[in-house]
N, CA, C and O atoms as a GROMACS GRO file, in nm:
protein
  552
    1MET      N    1   2.652  -6.168  -1.712
    1MET     CA    2   2.521  -6.128  -1.667
    1MET      C    3   2.536  -6.020  -1.560
    1MET      O    4   2.610  -6.038  -1.462
    2LYS      N    5   2.468  -5.911  -1.578
    2LYS     CA    6   2.475  -5.800  -1.484
    2LYS      C    7   2.385  -5.827  -1.364
    2LYS      O    8   2.269  -5.866  -1.379
    3MET      N    9   2.439  -5.805  -1.244
    3MET     CA   10   2.362  -5.824  -1.122
    3MET      C   11   2.278  -5.699  -1.094
    3MET      O   12   2.328  -5.587  -1.106
    4ILE      N   13   2.154  -5.718  -1.059
    4ILE     CA   14   2.067  -5.607  -1.024
    4ILE      C   15   2.085  -5.578  -0.876
    4ILE      O   16   2.075  -5.667  -0.792
    5GLN      N   17   2.112  -5.452  -0.846
    5GLN     CA   18   2.129  -5.414  -0.706
    5GLN      C   19   1.993  -5.400  -0.640
    5GLN      O   20   1.897  -5.352  -0.701
    6LYS      N   21   1.987  -5.442  -0.516
    6LYS     CA   22   1.864  -5.428  -0.439
    6LYS      C   23   1.853  -5.286  -0.386
    6LYS      O   24   1.953  -5.215  -0.373
    7ILE      N   25   1.731  -5.246  -0.356
    7ILE     CA   26   1.708  -5.116  -0.295
    7ILE      C   27   1.767  -5.118  -0.155
    7ILE      O   28   1.743  -5.212  -0.079
    8SER      N   29   1.843  -5.016  -0.123
    8SER     CA   30   1.904  -5.014   0.010
    8SER      C   31   1.799  -4.982   0.115
    8SER      O   32   1.693  -4.928   0.083
    9LYS      N   33   1.829  -5.016   0.238
    9LYS     CA   34   1.736  -4.991   0.348
    9LYS      C   35   1.721  -4.842   0.377
    9LYS      O   36   1.627  -4.803   0.446
   10THR      N   37   1.812  -4.759   0.325
   10THR     CA   38   1.802  -4.616   0.350
   10THR      C   39   1.738  -4.541   0.234
   10THR      O   40   1.718  -4.420   0.242
   11SER      N   41   1.704  -4.611   0.126
   11SER     CA   42   1.640  -4.547   0.010
   11SER      C   43   1.489  -4.570   0.016
   11SER      O   44   1.442  -4.670   0.072
   12ASN      N   45   1.414  -4.478  -0.042
   12ASN     CA   46   1.271  -4.496  -0.054
   12ASN      C   47   1.241  -4.590  -0.169
   12ASN      O   48   1.314  -4.592  -0.268
   13VAL      N   49   1.135  -4.666  -0.156
   13VAL     CA   50   1.093  -4.753  -0.265
   13VAL      C   51   1.038  -4.667  -0.379
   13VAL      O   52   1.060  -4.697  -0.496
   14ILE      N   53   0.967  -4.563  -0.345
   14ILE     CA   54   0.913  -4.471  -0.446
   14ILE      C   55   1.018  -4.365  -0.476
   14ILE      O   56   1.076  -4.306  -0.386
   15THR      N   57   1.041  -4.341  -0.605
   15THR     CA   58   1.138  -4.239  -0.645
   15THR      C   59   1.074  -4.126  -0.724
   15THR      O   60   1.132  -4.018  -0.734
   16TRP      N   61   0.956  -4.150  -0.780
   16TRP     CA   62   0.895  -4.051  -0.868
   16TRP      C   63   0.744  -4.073  -0.868
   16TRP      O   64   0.698  -4.187  -0.859
   17PHE      N   65   0.667  -3.966  -0.879
   17PHE     CA   66   0.523  -3.978  -0.894
   17PHE      C   67   0.475  -3.879  -0.999
   17PHE      O   68   0.539  -3.776  -1.022
   18GLU      N   69   0.363  -3.910  -1.061
   18GLU     CA   70   0.303  -3.821  -1.158
   18GLU      C   71   0.154  -3.805  -1.125
   18GLU      O   72   0.084  -3.902  -1.099
   19ILE      N   73   0.108  -3.680  -1.126
   19ILE     CA   74  -0.032  -3.650  -1.104
   19ILE      C   75  -0.088  -3.600  -1.237
   19ILE      O   76  -0.050  -3.491  -1.282
   20PRO      N   77  -0.177  -3.676  -1.301
   20PRO     CA   78  -0.231  -3.635  -1.431
   20PRO      C   79  -0.317  -3.509  -1.419
   20PRO      O   80  -0.390  -3.492  -1.321
   21VAL      N   81  -0.308  -3.421  -1.519
   21VAL     CA   82  -0.386  -3.298  -1.522
   21VAL      C   83  -0.441  -3.275  -1.662
   21VAL      O   84  -0.388  -3.327  -1.761
   22THR      N   85  -0.548  -3.197  -1.669
   22THR     CA   86  -0.601  -3.157  -1.799
   22THR      C   87  -0.574  -3.009  -1.826
   22THR      O   88  -0.571  -2.966  -1.941
   23ASP      N   89  -0.554  -2.932  -1.720
   23ASP     CA   90  -0.524  -2.789  -1.732
   23ASP      C   91  -0.399  -2.760  -1.648
   23ASP      O   92  -0.408  -2.742  -1.526
   24THR      N   93  -0.285  -2.754  -1.713
   24THR     CA   94  -0.158  -2.739  -1.643
   24THR      C   95  -0.153  -2.611  -1.560
   24THR      O   96  -0.113  -2.616  -1.443
   25ALA      N   97  -0.193  -2.500  -1.616
   25ALA     CA   98  -0.185  -2.372  -1.544
   25ALA      C   99  -0.272  -2.374  -1.418
   25ALA      O  100  -0.230  -2.328  -1.313
   26ARG      N  101  -0.393  -2.428  -1.430
   26ARG     CA  102  -0.485  -2.435  -1.316
   26ARG      C  103  -0.429  -2.525  -1.207
   26ARG      O  104  -0.429  -2.488  -1.090
   27ALA      N  105  -0.380  -2.643  -1.246
   27ALA     CA  106  -0.326  -2.738  -1.148
   27ALA      C  107  -0.200  -2.682  -1.083
   27ALA      O  108  -0.180  -2.696  -0.962
   28LYS      N  109  -0.114  -2.620  -1.161
   28LYS     CA  110   0.009  -2.560  -1.108
   28LYS      C  111  -0.025  -2.454  -1.004
   28LYS      O  112   0.035  -2.452  -0.896
   29LYS      N  113  -0.119  -2.367  -1.035
   29LYS     CA  114  -0.159  -2.263  -0.941
   29LYS      C  115  -0.215  -2.325  -0.812
   29LYS      O  116  -0.185  -2.277  -0.703
   30PHE      N  117  -0.295  -2.430  -0.825
   30PHE     CA  118  -0.354  -2.496  -0.709
   30PHE      C  119  -0.245  -2.551  -0.616
   30PHE      O  120  -0.246  -2.521  -0.496
   31TYR      N  121  -0.152  -2.630  -0.669
   31TYR     CA  122  -0.048  -2.690  -0.585
   31TYR      C  123   0.050  -2.587  -0.531
   31TYR      O  124   0.095  -2.598  -0.417
   32GLU      N  125   0.084  -2.487  -0.610
   32GLU     CA  126   0.171  -2.381  -0.559
   32GLU      C  127   0.103  -2.306  -0.444
   32GLU      O  128   0.168  -2.268  -0.347
   33THR      N  129  -0.027  -2.285  -0.456
   33THR     CA  130  -0.102  -2.214  -0.352
   33THR      C  131  -0.112  -2.293  -0.223
   33THR      O  132  -0.081  -2.242  -0.116
   34ILE      N  133  -0.154  -2.419  -0.233
   34ILE     CA  134  -0.177  -2.494  -0.108
   34ILE      C  135  -0.048  -2.536  -0.040
   34ILE      O  136  -0.043  -2.545   0.083
   35LEU      N  137   0.058  -2.562  -0.117
   35LEU     CA  138   0.184  -2.607  -0.058
   35LEU      C  139   0.286  -2.494  -0.042
   35LEU      O  140   0.394  -2.517   0.013
   36ASP      N  141   0.253  -2.375  -0.088
   36ASP     CA  142   0.343  -2.260  -0.079
   36ASP      C  143   0.480  -2.292  -0.140
   36ASP      O  144   0.584  -2.276  -0.077
   37ILE      N  145   0.476  -2.338  -0.265
   37ILE     CA  146   0.597  -2.378  -0.338
   37ILE      C  147   0.598  -2.310  -0.474
   37ILE      O  148   0.498  -2.250  -0.516
   38GLU      N  149   0.710  -2.320  -0.543
   38GLU     CA  150   0.721  -2.276  -0.681
   38GLU      C  151   0.750  -2.399  -0.767
   38GLU      O  152   0.836  -2.481  -0.734
   39MET      N  153   0.678  -2.410  -0.877
   39MET     CA  154   0.695  -2.523  -0.968
   39MET      C  155   0.737  -2.467  -1.104
   39MET      O  156   0.710  -2.351  -1.136
   40ARG      N  157   0.802  -2.550  -1.183
   40ARG     CA  158   0.839  -2.508  -1.318
   40ARG      C  159   0.782  -2.607  -1.419
   40ARG      O  160   0.777  -2.728  -1.395
   41THR      N  161   0.740  -2.553  -1.533
   41THR     CA  162   0.677  -2.634  -1.637
   41THR      C  163   0.770  -2.646  -1.757
   41THR      O  164   0.836  -2.550  -1.796
   42GLN      N  165   0.773  -2.765  -1.814
   42GLN     CA  166   0.854  -2.789  -1.933
   42GLN      C  167   0.770  -2.869  -2.032
   42GLN      O  168   0.704  -2.966  -1.994
   43HIS      N  169   0.774  -2.829  -2.158
   43HIS     CA  170   0.702  -2.900  -2.263
   43HIS      C  171   0.801  -2.986  -2.342
   43HIS      O  172   0.908  -2.939  -2.381
   44PHE      N  173   0.764  -3.110  -2.365
   44PHE     CA  174   0.848  -3.204  -2.440
   44PHE      C  175   0.781  -3.233  -2.574
   44PHE      O  176   0.683  -3.306  -2.581
   45GLU      N  177   0.837  -3.173  -2.679
   45GLU     CA  178   0.780  -3.185  -2.814
   45GLU      C  179   0.774  -3.330  -2.862
   45GLU      O  180   0.673  -3.372  -2.919
   46GLU      N  181   0.881  -3.406  -2.838
   46GLU     CA  182   0.890  -3.542  -2.891
   46GLU      C  183   0.782  -3.635  -2.837
   46GLU      O  184   0.744  -3.730  -2.905
   47THR      N  185   0.733  -3.610  -2.717
   47THR     CA  186   0.628  -3.694  -2.659
   47THR      C  187   0.496  -3.619  -2.644
   47THR      O  188   0.397  -3.675  -2.597
   48ASN      N  189   0.495  -3.494  -2.684
   48ASN     CA  190   0.378  -3.407  -2.672
   48ASN      C  191   0.320  -3.412  -2.531
   48ASN      O  192   0.201  -3.437  -2.511
   49GLU      N  193   0.407  -3.388  -2.435
   49GLU     CA  194   0.359  -3.382  -2.297
   49GLU      C  195   0.420  -3.265  -2.225
   49GLU      O  196   0.526  -3.213  -2.261
   50GLU      N  197   0.350  -3.224  -2.122
   50GLU     CA  198   0.391  -3.111  -2.040
   50GLU      C  199   0.409  -3.161  -1.897
   50GLU      O  200   0.319  -3.225  -1.841
   51LEU      N  201   0.524  -3.134  -1.838
   51LEU     CA  202   0.550  -3.171  -1.700
   51LEU      C  203   0.573  -3.046  -1.617
   51LEU      O  204   0.650  -2.958  -1.656
   52THR      N  205   0.507  -3.038  -1.505
   52THR     CA  206   0.526  -2.929  -1.410
   52THR      C  207   0.584  -2.991  -1.285
   52THR      O  208   0.516  -3.066  -1.214
   53PHE      N  209   0.709  -2.959  -1.258
   53PHE     CA  210   0.786  -3.029  -1.156
   53PHE      C  211   0.767  -2.974  -1.015
   53PHE      O  212   0.771  -2.852  -0.994
   54PHE      N  213   0.745  -3.064  -0.919
   54PHE     CA  214   0.750  -3.028  -0.779
   54PHE      C  215   0.896  -2.998  -0.746
   54PHE      O  216   0.986  -3.050  -0.812
   55PRO      N  217   0.922  -2.914  -0.646
   55PRO     CA  218   1.061  -2.878  -0.615
   55PRO      C  219   1.146  -3.001  -0.582
   55PRO      O  220   1.101  -3.092  -0.513
   56ALA      N  221   1.267  -3.000  -0.632
   56ALA     CA  222   1.362  -3.107  -0.605
   56ALA      C  223   1.501  -3.049  -0.616
   56ALA      O  224   1.522  -2.946  -0.680
   57GLU      N  225   1.595  -3.112  -0.553
   57GLU     CA  226   1.733  -3.066  -0.559
   57GLU      C  227   1.790  -3.097  -0.697
   57GLU      O  228   1.794  -3.214  -0.737
   58PRO      N  229   1.835  -2.995  -0.771
   58PRO     CA  230   1.888  -3.018  -0.906
   58PRO      C  231   2.005  -3.116  -0.907
   58PRO      O  232   2.093  -3.111  -0.821
   59GLY      N  233   2.003  -3.203  -1.006
   59GLY     CA  234   2.115  -3.295  -1.023
   59GLY      C  235   2.111  -3.417  -0.933
   59GLY      O  236   2.198  -3.504  -0.944
   60VAL      N  237   2.012  -3.426  -0.845
   60VAL     CA  238   2.003  -3.542  -0.754
   60VAL      C  239   1.920  -3.649  -0.821
   60VAL      O  240   1.807  -3.624  -0.864
   61ILE      N  241   1.974  -3.767  -0.830
   61ILE     CA  242   1.901  -3.880  -0.888
   61ILE      C  243   1.821  -3.945  -0.776
   61ILE      O  244   1.877  -4.000  -0.681
   62GLN      N  245   1.688  -3.939  -0.789
   62GLN     CA  246   1.602  -3.988  -0.682
   62GLN      C  247   1.623  -4.136  -0.651
   62GLN      O  248   1.618  -4.175  -0.534
   63ALA      N  249   1.647  -4.217  -0.751
   63ALA     CA  250   1.659  -4.361  -0.728
   63ALA      C  251   1.777  -4.397  -0.638
   63ALA      O  252   1.770  -4.496  -0.565
   64THR      N  253   1.882  -4.319  -0.642
   64THR     CA  254   1.999  -4.351  -0.560
   64THR      C  255   2.010  -4.264  -0.436
   64THR      O  256   2.082  -4.299  -0.343
   65SER      N  257   1.941  -4.151  -0.434
   65SER     CA  258   1.953  -4.061  -0.319
   65SER      C  259   1.853  -4.092  -0.210
   65SER      O  260   1.871  -4.051  -0.096
   66GLY      N  261   1.746  -4.165  -0.244
   66GLY     CA  262   1.641  -4.192  -0.146
   66GLY      C  263   1.539  -4.081  -0.139
   66GLY      O  264   1.443  -4.090  -0.062
   67ARG      N  265   1.557  -3.976  -0.218
   67ARG     CA  266   1.461  -3.865  -0.220
   67ARG      C  267   1.352  -3.893  -0.322
   67ARG      O  268   1.373  -3.965  -0.419
   68VAL      N  269   1.236  -3.835  -0.298
   68VAL     CA  270   1.122  -3.856  -0.386
   68VAL      C  271   1.078  -3.721  -0.442
   68VAL      O  272   1.072  -3.622  -0.369
   69SER      N  273   1.047  -3.718  -0.568
   69SER     CA  274   0.990  -3.599  -0.630
   69SER      C  275   0.891  -3.644  -0.735
   69SER      O  276   0.871  -3.764  -0.756
   70GLY      N  277   0.829  -3.548  -0.802
   70GLY     CA  278   0.731  -3.583  -0.903
   70GLY      C  279   0.688  -3.462  -0.982
   70GLY      O  280   0.746  -3.354  -0.972
   71ALA      N  281   0.583  -3.481  -1.061
   71ALA     CA  282   0.537  -3.375  -1.148
   71ALA      C  283   0.389  -3.387  -1.178
   71ALA      O  284   0.330  -3.495  -1.168
   72LEU      N  285   0.331  -3.274  -1.214
   72LEU     CA  286   0.200  -3.273  -1.275
   72LEU      C  287   0.224  -3.307  -1.421
   72LEU      O  288   0.318  -3.254  -1.481
   73VAL      N  289   0.143  -3.394  -1.480
   73VAL     CA  290   0.169  -3.440  -1.615
   73VAL      C  291   0.044  -3.423  -1.701
   73VAL      O  292  -0.065  -3.468  -1.666
   74LYS      N  293   0.064  -3.358  -1.816
   74LYS     CA  294  -0.044  -3.346  -1.915
   74LYS      C  295   0.002  -3.416  -2.042
   74LYS      O  296   0.099  -3.374  -2.105
   75ASN      N  297  -0.069  -3.523  -2.078
   75ASN     CA  298  -0.040  -3.595  -2.201
   75ASN      C  299  -0.166  -3.671  -2.244
   75ASN      O  300  -0.269  -3.663  -2.178
   76ASP      N  301  -0.156  -3.746  -2.354
   76ASP     CA  302  -0.270  -3.820  -2.405
   76ASP      C  303  -0.287  -3.957  -2.340
   76ASP      O  304  -0.387  -4.025  -2.362
   77ARG      N  305  -0.189  -3.999  -2.260
   77ARG     CA  306  -0.191  -4.133  -2.202
   77ARG      C  307  -0.246  -4.139  -2.060
   77ARG      O  308  -0.294  -4.244  -2.017
   78GLN      N  309  -0.240  -4.030  -1.986
   78GLN     CA  310  -0.282  -4.030  -1.846
   78GLN      C  311  -0.396  -3.932  -1.826
   78GLN      O  312  -0.400  -3.825  -1.888
   79HIS      N  313  -0.488  -3.968  -1.739
   79HIS     CA  314  -0.605  -3.884  -1.714
   79HIS      C  315  -0.631  -3.877  -1.564
   79HIS      O  316  -0.613  -3.976  -1.493
   80PRO      N  317  -0.674  -3.760  -1.516
   80PRO     CA  318  -0.705  -3.747  -1.373
   80PRO      C  319  -0.808  -3.851  -1.330
   80PRO      O  320  -0.896  -3.889  -1.408
   81ALA      N  321  -0.797  -3.896  -1.207
   81ALA     CA  322  -0.890  -3.997  -1.154
   81ALA      C  323  -0.905  -3.982  -1.004
   81ALA      O  324  -0.811  -3.947  -0.933
   82ALA      N  325  -1.026  -4.010  -0.958
   82ALA     CA  326  -1.052  -4.006  -0.814
   82ALA      C  327  -1.010  -4.136  -0.748
   82ALA      O  328  -0.981  -4.139  -0.629
   83ASP      N  329  -1.007  -4.246  -0.825
   83ASP     CA  330  -0.970  -4.378  -0.772
   83ASP      C  331  -0.833  -4.417  -0.823
   83ASP      O  332  -0.788  -4.368  -0.927
   84GLY      N  333  -0.768  -4.504  -0.751
   84GLY     CA  334  -0.637  -4.552  -0.794
   84GLY      C  335  -0.533  -4.528  -0.686
   84GLY      O  336  -0.566  -4.520  -0.568
   85ILE      N  337  -0.411  -4.518  -0.728
   85ILE     CA  338  -0.301  -4.498  -0.634
   85ILE      C  339  -0.315  -4.361  -0.569
   85ILE      O  340  -0.349  -4.263  -0.634
   86ARG      N  341  -0.288  -4.356  -0.440
   86ARG     CA  342  -0.298  -4.228  -0.368
   86ARG      C  343  -0.159  -4.181  -0.329
   86ARG      O  344  -0.081  -4.255  -0.268
   87VAL      N  345  -0.128  -4.059  -0.363
   87VAL     CA  346  -0.002  -3.996  -0.329
   87VAL      C  347  -0.024  -3.911  -0.204
   87VAL      O  348  -0.123  -3.839  -0.194
   88TYR      N  349   0.070  -3.919  -0.108
   88TYR     CA  350   0.066  -3.835   0.011
   88TYR      C  351   0.176  -3.731  -0.002
   88TYR      O  352   0.294  -3.765  -0.008
   89LEU      N  353   0.137  -3.605  -0.007
   89LEU     CA  354   0.233  -3.496  -0.018
   89LEU      C  355   0.268  -3.443   0.121
   89LEU      O  356   0.186  -3.450   0.213
   90ASN      N  357   0.386  -3.393   0.135
   90ASN     CA  358   0.436  -3.342   0.262
   90ASN      C  359   0.373  -3.206   0.293
   90ASN      O  360   0.390  -3.111   0.216
   91ALA      N  361   0.302  -3.198   0.404
   91ALA     CA  362   0.238  -3.073   0.445
   91ALA      C  363   0.314  -3.007   0.561
   91ALA      O  364   0.257  -2.927   0.635
   92TYR      N  365   0.439  -3.042   0.576
   92TYR     CA  366   0.523  -2.988   0.684
   92TYR      C  367   0.523  -2.836   0.680
   92TYR      O  368   0.531  -2.781   0.570
   93PRO      N  369   0.515  -2.765   0.789
   93PRO     CA  370   0.521  -2.817   0.925
   93PRO      C  371   0.383  -2.845   0.987
   93PRO      O  372   0.373  -2.918   1.085
   94ARG      N  373   0.274  -2.786   0.928
   94ARG     CA  374   0.142  -2.806   0.988
   94ARG      C  375   0.040  -2.843   0.881
   94ARG      O  376   0.026  -2.772   0.781
   95LEU      N  377  -0.028  -2.952   0.902
   95LEU     CA  378  -0.130  -2.998   0.810
   95LEU      C  379  -0.242  -2.895   0.792
   95LEU      O  380  -0.288  -2.872   0.680
   96GLN      N  381  -0.284  -2.834   0.901
   96GLN     CA  382  -0.396  -2.740   0.895
   96GLN      C  383  -0.368  -2.621   0.805
   96GLN      O  384  -0.459  -2.567   0.743
   97THR      N  385  -0.243  -2.578   0.798
   97THR     CA  386  -0.207  -2.467   0.710
   97THR      C  387  -0.240  -2.500   0.566
   97THR      O  388  -0.291  -2.415   0.493
   98VAL      N  389  -0.212  -2.623   0.523
   98VAL     CA  390  -0.242  -2.666   0.386
   98VAL      C  391  -0.393  -2.687   0.370
   98VAL      O  392  -0.450  -2.645   0.269
   99ILE      N  393  -0.457  -2.751   0.467
   99ILE     CA  394  -0.602  -2.774   0.460
   99ILE      C  395  -0.677  -2.643   0.438
   99ILE      O  396  -0.769  -2.637   0.357
  100ASP      N  397  -0.637  -2.540   0.509
  100ASP     CA  398  -0.705  -2.411   0.500
  100ASP      C  399  -0.696  -2.348   0.361
  100ASP      O  400  -0.775  -2.259   0.330
  101LYS      N  401  -0.604  -2.391   0.278
  101LYS     CA  402  -0.585  -2.336   0.144
  101LYS      C  403  -0.655  -2.416   0.034
  101LYS      O  404  -0.668  -2.368  -0.078
  102ILE      N  405  -0.699  -2.537   0.065
  102ILE     CA  406  -0.753  -2.627  -0.038
  102ILE      C  407  -0.879  -2.572  -0.105
  102ILE      O  408  -0.881  -2.556  -0.227
  103ALA      N  409  -0.982  -2.542  -0.029
  103ALA     CA  410  -1.108  -2.493  -0.088
  103ALA      C  411  -1.090  -2.358  -0.157
  103ALA      O  412  -1.138  -2.341  -0.269
  104PRO      N  413  -1.023  -2.259  -0.095
  104PRO     CA  414  -1.005  -2.131  -0.164
  104PRO      C  415  -0.926  -2.144  -0.296
  104PRO      O  416  -0.942  -2.061  -0.386
  105ALA      N  417  -0.842  -2.248  -0.307
  105ALA     CA  418  -0.764  -2.267  -0.429
  105ALA      C  419  -0.839  -2.348  -0.534
  105ALA      O  420  -0.788  -2.369  -0.644
  106GLY      N  421  -0.960  -2.394  -0.501
  106GLY     CA  422  -1.041  -2.466  -0.600
  106GLY      C  423  -1.054  -2.614  -0.576
  106GLY      O  424  -1.117  -2.683  -0.656
  107GLY      N  425  -0.996  -2.666  -0.468
  107GLY     CA  426  -1.007  -2.808  -0.436
  107GLY      C  427  -1.121  -2.835  -0.340
  107GLY      O  428  -1.194  -2.744  -0.302
  108LYS      N  429  -1.135  -2.962  -0.301
  108LYS     CA  430  -1.241  -3.001  -0.208
  108LYS      C  431  -1.185  -3.098  -0.106
  108LYS      O  432  -1.127  -3.201  -0.143
  109LEU      N  433  -1.202  -3.067   0.021
  109LEU     CA  434  -1.155  -3.155   0.127
  109LEU      C  435  -1.249  -3.276   0.134
  109LEU      O  436  -1.370  -3.260   0.151
  110LEU      N  437  -1.194  -3.396   0.121
  110LEU     CA  438  -1.274  -3.520   0.122
  110LEU      C  439  -1.268  -3.590   0.257
  110LEU      O  440  -1.366  -3.650   0.301
  111GLN      N  441  -1.153  -3.584   0.322
  111GLN     CA  442  -1.135  -3.643   0.454
  111GLN      C  443  -1.064  -3.540   0.540
  111GLN      O  444  -0.952  -3.500   0.508
  112PRO      N  445  -1.127  -3.496   0.648
  112PRO     CA  446  -1.065  -3.393   0.732
  112PRO      C  447  -0.941  -3.445   0.803
  112PRO      O  448  -0.909  -3.564   0.797
  113ARG      N  449  -0.873  -3.356   0.869
  113ARG     CA  450  -0.754  -3.388   0.948
  113ARG      C  451  -0.783  -3.509   1.036
  113ARG      O  452  -0.873  -3.506   1.120
  114THR      N  453  -0.705  -3.614   1.016
  114THR     CA  454  -0.725  -3.740   1.087
  114THR      C  455  -0.593  -3.785   1.148
  114THR      O  456  -0.490  -3.787   1.080
  115GLN      N  457  -0.596  -3.820   1.275
  115GLN     CA  458  -0.473  -3.865   1.341
  115GLN      C  459  -0.443  -4.009   1.304
  115GLN      O  460  -0.532  -4.094   1.301
  116ILE      N  461  -0.315  -4.035   1.275
  116ILE     CA  462  -0.264  -4.170   1.250
  116ILE      C  463  -0.141  -4.186   1.339
  116ILE      O  464  -0.096  -4.087   1.397
  117PRO      N  465  -0.087  -4.306   1.354
  117PRO     CA  466   0.031  -4.322   1.440
  117PRO      C  467   0.150  -4.234   1.403
  117PRO      O  468   0.231  -4.201   1.490
  118ALA      N  469   0.163  -4.194   1.275
  118ALA     CA  470   0.278  -4.115   1.231
  118ALA      C  471   0.242  -3.968   1.212
  118ALA      O  472   0.309  -3.899   1.135
  119GLY      N  473   0.140  -3.918   1.280
  119GLY     CA  474   0.104  -3.777   1.268
  119GLY      C  475  -0.040  -3.760   1.226
  119GLY      O  476  -0.132  -3.817   1.287
  120TYR      N  477  -0.061  -3.679   1.120
  120TYR     CA  478  -0.196  -3.649   1.072
  120TYR      C  479  -0.200  -3.652   0.920
  120TYR      O  480  -0.102  -3.622   0.852
  121ILE      N  481  -0.317  -3.690   0.868
  121ILE     CA  482  -0.339  -3.691   0.724
  121ILE      C  483  -0.471  -3.621   0.693
  121ILE      O  484  -0.555  -3.603   0.781
  122ALA      N  485  -0.489  -3.583   0.569
  122ALA     CA  486  -0.616  -3.535   0.516
  122ALA      C  487  -0.617  -3.572   0.368
  122ALA      O  488  -0.512  -3.587   0.306
  123VAL      N  489  -0.735  -3.587   0.312
  123VAL     CA  490  -0.750  -3.626   0.172
  123VAL      C  491  -0.833  -3.519   0.102
  123VAL      O  492  -0.932  -3.470   0.157
  124PHE      N  493  -0.794  -3.484  -0.021
  124PHE     CA  494  -0.866  -3.383  -0.096
  124PHE      C  495  -0.876  -3.419  -0.243
  124PHE      O  496  -0.802  -3.505  -0.292
  125SER      N  497  -0.967  -3.353  -0.312
  125SER     CA  498  -0.978  -3.361  -0.456
  125SER      C  499  -0.917  -3.234  -0.512
  125SER      O  500  -0.952  -3.124  -0.467
  126ASP      N  501  -0.825  -3.246  -0.608
  126ASP     CA  502  -0.761  -3.127  -0.664
  126ASP      C  503  -0.848  -3.066  -0.774
  126ASP      O  504  -0.958  -3.115  -0.799
  127THR      N  505  -0.801  -2.963  -0.838
  127THR     CA  506  -0.877  -2.894  -0.942
  127THR      C  507  -0.899  -2.980  -1.065
  127THR      O  508  -0.983  -2.949  -1.149
  128GLU      N  509  -0.823  -3.089  -1.078
  128GLU     CA  510  -0.833  -3.176  -1.195
  128GLU      C  511  -0.920  -3.299  -1.171
  128GLU      O  512  -0.949  -3.373  -1.265
  129GLY      N  513  -0.962  -3.322  -1.044
  129GLY     CA  514  -1.043  -3.439  -1.012
  129GLY      C  515  -0.964  -3.554  -0.952
  129GLY      O  516  -1.022  -3.660  -0.926
  130ASN      N  517  -0.833  -3.537  -0.931
  130ASN     CA  518  -0.752  -3.640  -0.866
  130ASN      C  519  -0.778  -3.640  -0.716
  130ASN      O  520  -0.803  -3.535  -0.657
  131THR      N  521  -0.772  -3.757  -0.655
  131THR     CA  522  -0.776  -3.767  -0.509
  131THR      C  523  -0.633  -3.777  -0.462
  131THR      O  524  -0.561  -3.869  -0.499
  132VAL      N  525  -0.592  -3.682  -0.378
  132VAL     CA  526  -0.456  -3.671  -0.328
  132VAL      C  527  -0.463  -3.654  -0.177
  132VAL      O  528  -0.564  -3.607  -0.125
  133ALA      N  529  -0.358  -3.693  -0.107
  133ALA     CA  530  -0.357  -3.680   0.039
  133ALA      C  531  -0.236  -3.596   0.083
  133ALA      O  532  -0.139  -3.579   0.008
  134ILE      N  533  -0.244  -3.547   0.204
  134ILE     CA  534  -0.132  -3.474   0.263
  134ILE      C  535  -0.102  -3.534   0.400
  134ILE      O  536  -0.190  -3.593   0.464
  135HIS      N  537   0.022  -3.519   0.445
  135HIS     CA  538   0.067  -3.574   0.574
  135HIS      C  539   0.158  -3.474   0.642
  135HIS      O  540   0.238  -3.406   0.577
  136ALA      N  541   0.147  -3.465   0.773
  136ALA     CA  542   0.239  -3.386   0.854
  136ALA      C  543   0.237  -3.443   0.996
  136ALA      O  544   0.143  -3.513   1.034
  137GLU      N  545   0.341  -3.411   1.072
  137GLU     CA  546   0.348  -3.461   1.208
  137GLU      C  547   0.253  -3.388   1.301
  137GLU      O  548   0.215  -3.443   1.405
  138GLU      N  549   0.213  -3.265   1.266
  138GLU     CA  550   0.114  -3.195   1.349
  138GLU      C  551   0.014  -3.120   1.266
  138GLU      O  552  -0.076  -3.055   1.321
   0.00000   0.00000   0.00000
C-alpha cells in the first residue's frame, strides 16, 4: 500500500486555479492589461478546451514547489459566475495600480480598496462576469 504524503508546512494548499471564460481573447486582454503581464493560450483538441496561462516558471510543478498558478479556461463544462469560490490575484506592488486599470479594461470594481490585517484587497467583476479579488501589501 502506497503512503500518501501530507502537504508540507512550506507548500501552499492551493496549487492551481481556473477562471472560466466565454471569450478567451477578451478575457486575456483584460487580465494582461490590469496585471501588466503576458499570458499564452493553448488549445487542446482532445478535450475541446482553451487554456490561457497566467505566468509561471516553466518546468516547476506547483504541487511540490509551493507555487500557485492558473489559467483562464474556455470549455463546455465551466461557466463564468459571480458567486462561488473567490480567487485573490497578486496585485504587487500596489493595489491601486491594478484598481485603476479595471474599469478602462472592461471590468467593474465591486469592493473598493479595503484594509485587512495582511495589507489591502479589492473585488471586481471581470469581462466574463466572474467575481475575482486582488491583494497587495500596499
